[in-house]
N, C-alpha and C positions, 0 to 999 in steps of 0.2 A: 436454467434453474427457475422454479416457480417464483412469481412476484418480482423478477429482476427488473422488468420494465416499470412496473408500478413503484417499486422501491426507489428506482433512479429518479422518476418524476417527482415523487414526494420529497426526496432529499433536495432536489433543486428548488422546490417551492420554499422549503424550510431554510435553505441557505440564504435566500433573499430576505426572509423575515429576520433571521438572526443578524443580518448586516445592518438593520435599522436600530437607531438608539431608542426611538419611540414609535409606537404603532398607532395609526389612526384607524377609525372604524372602516374607512375605505381600503386601507392596507389589508386588514383582516378579510374583508369581503372578497377582494381581488384574489388573495391567496386561496381562500376556500373555493372560489370558482374553479381554480386550477386543480385543487384537490378533487373536486366533484368530477371534472373531466377525466382525471387520471383513474378514478374508481370506476367510472362508466366504461372506459376503455379496457379496464381489467375484467369486464363482464360481471361487475357486481350489480345485483338487482336494483332497478331504478328507484323503487320505493325505499329500499334500504339506504341507498345513497342519499336520497332527499332527507330522510329522518336523521341520518348520521351528520350531515352537513349542518342541518338546523340545530342539532344538539351542540355541536362544536361551536357554531357561531354565537349561540345564546351565551355560552360560557366565556368565549374568547373576547367578546366586546364588553365584558363586565369590568368592574373596578380592579379586581384581582390582577388582571392582565395589563390593563392600561397604565396602572401605577407601578407595575413591577420594574425593577432595575434591568431585567432581561426579558422583555415582553415576548420576543421571538421564541425563546426557550419555553416560556409558559404556554404558548400556543402549541408547540410540539408536545409538551406534557399532556395537555388537554386532548389532543388528537390521539395520543397513545392510550390514554385512559378510556376514551370513548370507543376506540377500536377493540380494546379488551372487553368492554361491556357488550359490544356488538357480537363478539364471538363466544360470550357465555360467562364472563367474569371468572368463574372457577373451573378447574379441571374436574371432569366427571369420571368417576371410577365405576366400573360395573360391579353391582352388588352380587356377591356369590354366596351360596348357602354354606353353612358351616359343616366341617367334618365330612362324613360320608354321604350327606344329602346331595342329591344330584341337581345341579343348575343346568337348565336346558337353554341353549342359544340357537335360534334359527337365523341363518344368514341368507340374505336375498340380494338381488341386484340384477341389472341388465347384463347381457352377454358382453364380454370384452372389458368389463370393469376390473377384472383381476380378482374376482370373488374367491375362486378355489385356492389360489395362491395365498390370498389374505387369510383364509381360514387356517391354513397350515402355519402361517406366521403367528396368528393369534394363539393357536394351540401351543406353540413354542413358548410364548409369553407366560401362559398359565402353567406349563410344565416347570418353567424356571422358578415359579413361585411355590412349587411343591404340590401342585394339583395333578390329578390323573385324568387328562382329557381323552375323550373318544370322538373321532371324526366319523360322520355318517354320510355315506354317498347316496344322496337322493336326487342328484341330477342325472336322470336316466335318458336324456334326449341328446345332449351335446356329445359328439363322438369323442371318445377317450377321456371324458370328464372323470369317470370312476378311476381310470388308470392314473390320471394326473394327481388325484387326491391321494391315492395309495402311494405313489412315488414320493410326493411331498411329505406325507405322513411318516414314511420310512426315514426320510432325511432328518426329520425332527424327532424321531424316536417315539412317535405317537401312533397308537393303533387306529386302524380304519375299519369300520363296519360296512360291508357291502353285500348286496344280494343280486348283483348284476343289473340288467336293464329290463327284465321281464316282470317286475313287480311294481305295484303302485307305490309312489313315494310315501304315502301315509302309512302303508303296511311295513315298508322298510324302516320308517321312523319308529313305529311301535315295537318292532322286533329289536331295534337298536337299544331301546329303553330297557328291555328285559336283559339284553346282553350286558349293558352297563351295570345294572343292579347286581348281576351274578359275578361280574369281574372287578367290582370295586372302583369303577370310574365315577368320579364326582362332578365331571363337566362333560356334557354332550353337546357337540357343535354340529348342527345339521346343514349340509351343503345342498341348497335347493337349486332348481333349474333356473337358468337365466333365459331371456329372450332378447331378440334384437330390438324389440320395442315392447312397451307395456301392453298386455292384452288380457282379456277376461279369463281365459284358461289358466294363465299364469297366476293371477290373483286367486282364482277359485282353488287352485292346488295349495297355495299358501294358507288360505282360510281353512281348508280341510285339515291340514296338519295341525293348525292352531286349535281347531275344535276337538281333535282327538287326543292331543298330547298337551300337557301343561307346559307352555312355553314361558320361560322367565324373561327372556330378552329377544327382541327381533332387531337384528342389526342390518342396516342397509349399506352395501358397498357401492360407492359411486366414484366415477372416473373424474378427477379434478380437471382433466384436459377438455372435458365437454362444456366447461364454463356454466353459463346460465341454465343449460339443459340439465345439468347435475342437480340444480336446485329444484327444477320442475319435476324431475324424477323423484326426488326426496319428498316433495310435497304430495305427489300422487300416491306413493307407497304409504305415507303416513295416513292419508285420508282413507285408503282402502283397507289396510290391515293394522295400522298403528305400529310405529317403530319406536324402539327404545333410544336409538342413537345411530350415528353414521360413522363409517370409516371412509376417509377420502384417500383414494389411491392415486399414484402417478403424480404426486405433488413435487417430485424431483424433476419432472419433465419441463418442456418449454411451454408452460401453461400460464394463462393470465391470472389464475388463482382466485377469481371472483367467488367461486363456490364456497371457499373457506370463510369468506366474509359475509355470505348471504344465508347459508343454510340454517344457522341457529335462529336468525331473525325471522325467516320465512316459515319454518316448520315448528319452531319452539323446541326442537330436539338437539341435543348436543353432538358435537363431533368428538368421538371417543379416541380414535387413533388416526394417524396419517401414514400412508405408505410412501417411503422416501427412496425406494430403489427396488431392484429385482431380487436381491438376496433374501433368503428366508428370515434373516435377522433385521431386515430393513422395515421395521414397523415401530413407530414412535408414539408414545402417549401424547395426546394433544393438550398443549398448555396454551390457553388464549393469550396470556401475557408474553410468553416466549415468542409466539407467532407474530404478535404485534411488533415486538422488538426486531424480528427478522425483516418484516415488511418496511419498517421505518429506518432500516440500516443500522440498528443499534447492536446487531449481532445476537447470538444466543449461547452465551458462555455456559449457562446452567445445563443445557442439553449436551454441550461439549463435555462438561465434567461428568455427566451421567454416562456418556459413552465411554469415557476413560475408565471410570470406576467399574463399569460392566465388563470391560475387556481385560483389565489388568488384574492378574492374580495377586492377592494380598501378600502371600509369602514371597513371591517373586519381587514384588515392589519393595518389601522390607530388605531383601537381600541386595537389590539394586541400590537402595539408599545407603546401605552399609558400604558397598563397594565404591560408590561415588565419594563418600566421605573419606575413605582411605586411599583414594586415587587408584583403585583396582578395576575401574570400569574398563572393559576390554572389547574387542571386536565381536565377541559372542553376544555381549549385552547390546552392542550397537545394532547388530543384525536383528536381535529379538525386538528392539524398539521399533525398527522399520516394519516388522511383520505385524506388530500391534497396530501401527498406524494404518496398515492395509485393512485390517479387520474392522477398523472404525470408519471405513469408507474412502480411504485415500486422502491425498493432500487437499483436493478441491473441496470435498465435503467438510473437512475440518476448518479450512480457511474461511468458508462461507459463514461459519458460525461466529467468527470473530467480528467485533464491532467495525463497521465500515467495510467489512469484507476482508480486510487485511490487517486487523488488529490496530486500526488507526493509521496504517502506513499507506493506504490507498482507498479509493472509492470503489463502489460496485461497478461504476462505468469503466474504470481501469481494468477490472477483473476480466472483462470481455477479451482484452488483448493478451491475456496470459495463455500460453500454450501448456495446458494441464497435462496433455499426453507426454510432452517433453519432460515435465517434472517427474511423472511416473516412470518414464523410461530411464531417467537419471538414477532413480532409486534402484531399478532393476540392474543397472550397470554397477552400482555400488555393491549390491548383493553378489553379483558374479565375481567381483574382485575379492570379496571376503570369502566366498566359497572356494576360491583358488588358493587360499592360504592353508597352511598346515594347522592342525589343532594347536600346536605350540605357538605358532605365530599369532593366531587369534588371541591366545591367552596372554602373550607377552609381545606387544607391538614393537618394543625396543629392539627386537631381533631383526627387524626389517631393514637390512642393508641393501645396497644397490643390486647385488646379484639376486637376492631373494625377490626384490621388487620386479626385476626383469622376468623371472620365472612366473610370478603371479600375473604380470601383464600378458605374457604369452598364453597362460592358462585361461584367462578371462577374455582373450581376443581383443585387448585394448592397447593403446600406447602407454609406455611407462609413465608419461606425464600424468595420465589419468590416475594411476596408482599413487603417485606422489601427491596429487590433489586430494584423494580420499584419505590418505594417511595424515596429511596436514589438517584437513577438515575434522578428522577424528580427534586429533590433538586439541584443536580449539574447542570442540564439543566437550571433551573431558574436563578442560579448564572451566568452561561455562557451567557444566553440571555441578562441579564442586562448589562454585560460587552460589549457584541457585539453591543447592541443598542447605547452605549456610543461611540464606535469606529466609527460607521457610522454617518456621518454628511452631511449636505448640500444636494447636488444633489444625492449622492449615496443612501441616505435614501429612496428616492422615487424609484430609479432605481433598487435597488437590495434587495428586501425583500425575504430572503430565509426561507424555512421551518426549524424548529429548528433542525431536525434530521440530517442535512447534514454537 
C-alpha cells in the first residue's frame, strides 16, 4: 500500500514525542530531522521537504506548543495541517459547462501510466453525475490503444469515437467535436498518445490539438510508482502545454508516494483524482486532508463512508434496517452484505481506511503480518456454505438441524464444524446488528450505514 513505510516511520517519530510530558526545542528539532529523512526516503522533492520542515519547525517551537498540556499531540496537529497545505488545502473540482454546452478534456501522459484506463474511469464518474461523456481515440501509435478504449468504454456504458489509426489526431479530435454536438454529448474526453519518454513530436501533437480545438482542461496522468520522476514529468508537461491538474495512478501499489506530496508544491497544479486499483470504479476524488490522515496513520473514515454510500442501495438499506430491528436479518442479507464489501474493494482496502489501520486495534506495522488472502478465502468459504443452503434455510436459519448442516457441509465441500462456525457467527452478527441499529439514531442513521462485517 502507498505510504506504508512513510506512515510507519512518522508514527514512530510521533509516538516518541507523545511520550514526553514537556518538549524542548532540541526534542522538536530531533523529531523533525527524522521526519525529514522519512520524507526524503519516500521520494518527496528535496526543496519541498526543506520548506515543509522549516514551516513545521517555526510553528512547533512557538509558545502554543511548548506551553501546551499535550505538546506531542500539538506537533502532530501542526504536521497534519502543514501536510494538507502542501497538497493543496482544498479539494479541486473540475469546472464543467452547464447543460448541453460541451466541456472538452484532453488527457495526456507517458506510456504505462494507465492513461487509457483512467479515461474510462473518469468517464464513469461523469456519467454517474448525469453527464453524457464521449471518449475520443486519438492514440494512433500504441498497438491496440483504440481497442482498449473501446472495450473500457463499453464496460462503462460510454460511447467511443474512433477513426482507426490512419488519420491525424487533430483531425480525429475535430470530427469528434462535430459528432458530440450532433449526438448531445456534453463532455468530450480526448485520449492522446503516450510515449516512453517526453519528446518534441509528442508535445507538438498536443499543442496542435490545443490550437485547433478549444480545450477546457488538460489533465496529466502520472504513475505514482515512478516517484520523483512523476513530479519531473508533471513539471515538464506544465511548462510545455499548460496543465489543469493531475491524476495520480497506482497509488494502491508498493510505492513511496512522494509524488502526491510534491506535485502541487512544484507545479502549482492540483491533484484531481487518485487511482486506487485496477477496477474501472477504482478512481477516488483527491482530498488533501484525507490523504494527510492516511499518511499519518489516522485513517480515512470519510472516504470509507463515501464508498459505503456509493455502493449501498438506499431502498435495500432501509429494508435491511427494518429487518435488523425486527430480528428478521437472514442469510440472504448476510450474503448481500459480503458482496457489498467486495464491491468496495475487499477487507484489506476497507481496514486500511480505519484509524491506525485496524480501527485502533493495531498499527500499520502489524498489518504487514496479516494474511489478507486468507481473509478473502474465508469469505468465499462462507459464501459457498450459504449457497449450499435451500432458499427456505437461508430465510429461516432456525431450520438448520444437524442433518441439514451435514448436507450443507457436503455441498460446500467443507467439514460440518465449518458450517457450525458460520451459523454461530451469523447468530452473533444478528445480535450485534440489532444492538448497533438501536445505537444509531436521528441523522446518523441515514448518514452511516455500514456493512455488517466491519
